[in-house]
C-alpha positions, 0 to 999 in steps of 0.5 A: 747296259739297263735294257733287259726285259727278262722276267727272271724275278716274277712275281716281283719283277714284271715286264714294266719293271724288270729286275735292273730296277728292283731292290731284290737284294734288300738293302733299299737301292735298285740294282741300277741304282748300286751299279751308278754309285759303285762306278761314280767312285771310280769314273767321274759322274758326267761320264757315265751313260745309261742305255735302256729301252725307251719304255724304261727311261722315267724309270732311270730318271726316277732312280738316278736324278742326277744323271745328264739328259744326254746320258741317257740312251734310249733304244727303241727295241730290244736287240741284245748287247752288240746293237746297244754297244754300237749305239752307245760307242757312236755317241762317245765317238761323237763327243771324244774319238779318243775315248776308252769305253767300260761297258758293264750290265746294271745287274751285279753284286760287288762285295770287295769295293776296294778290290773291284776298283783296283781292277777296274782301274787296271783293265782301263789302263791296259785298254788305253795302252793296248790295241785290245778288247779287254774282258774283266774275268772272275776267278771261279770259286766252284763249277757253276753253271749259270755263268759263261766260261772264258779259257785263257792261254798259257794253261794254269801258269797263264790264268795265275799270272795275275797279268792281262792274258790273251783269251783262247776261247769262250763257252756259254753256260755249260752242263754241270760235268763240263763245268766241273771239267773246266773248274778243275783244269785252272784255265777258265774264268767266269764272263763278267760281261764287264769291258773295257777298250778303245772306242776306235777298237770296238767299232773297227772290230765290229765292223769286221764281225757285225757289218749287218749291225754297224750298216743300220747306223750310216749316217750316225755322225750328222744324226745322233744327238740331234732332233732326228735322233729318235726317228733314225734309231726306229728305223736302225733298230727295226732293222738290226739283227738281235745278237749279243757282243759276246757271240758277235765279236769276242768269240771271233776276234784275235784281239780278246784279252782277260784280266782276272779279278776276285772281288766278291762278284755275283750275277744274280739272274735267278731266284735260284742265284739270290738263294745261293748268295743270301747271306743270312739263313737259319740252322735249316738253310732257309733264306727269307727277308721276313721280320717274323716267320714260323718254320717247321721241318722246313729246309732250303727254302727262299721266302720273299715278301713285299710286305714285311708285317706279315708272319710267314708259317710254314710246314714241311716244305723242302727246296721251295720258294715262296714269293709274295706280292700285293697281287700274286703269291708264288709257290714252287720248287727252288729250280730255274728249269721248273721255275721258268717252265711254270711261269711260261704259262703267263704268256696265255691269254687272261694273265695279261695284267700279271706279266 
């Protein structure tokens, strides 16, 4: 799934080029490219499908030139993850009614590829052998407030069993105190947003819990994959509600199961999360991708630039971020809430070229 449009990394990310197409990690590859390469070592390349918005189609082709044309699915409008999963499921069902589907966002960082591959193999195997909607849960390393939490049945024993376990509850991004309770209990996992299931099983559950989504695709059997697909999707998506698969299905179904993994997983969805996961910092806690800088009295700042030739001379900043691009310079407290409130001003008239 690569259709997100959120401007979490402004000014580097823009509406025309959101984060999944950017090299935020600084290793020369976009999130999308890293995701494709990661899964191509697990799944045959010809079985990998990318779903994105129509306006990002050329970006996908540019970054994954080896992707077969028929494996690029283009949504006319952004409607969150449930319609995206419905569209891709119908497409896959036409090709293989017995298919097992692994669904993943395109913006994760994984540091232990070996452990990740084992977890993916195990979750796919369980989904293939059981009538279950599998979630790959992440063992929490602290009371993080930026992730959704999943509680499993069986208490700590169930959570520590190392086997698939039935899901008890889903909770979206708790506050700090509740996150601490979840972490201390030992019964919760972070929701990675990576799922595995039989195509037939997810269709049954979506029909049951999301009839408003499934109904707009009536007639898909004879249209998807043919010349009338684009017009069909325009009509379907125009009538489709905007809803996530977590809220629409996973929080309601009694088929939700979790398989836990620990493989260095990071969902980098903000400048703050990038700062927290930055591997290289100086003695004062400053994280930067600059080649040369002059810091004095600076602590716990994030400095990111697209121009590595500049020297950045900064004095007296603490807990700030400095993000520099060709046409924009952001200097803002290193705080998600303040950042979002600040860049909301881009929605005002006169700032269209910078969005």
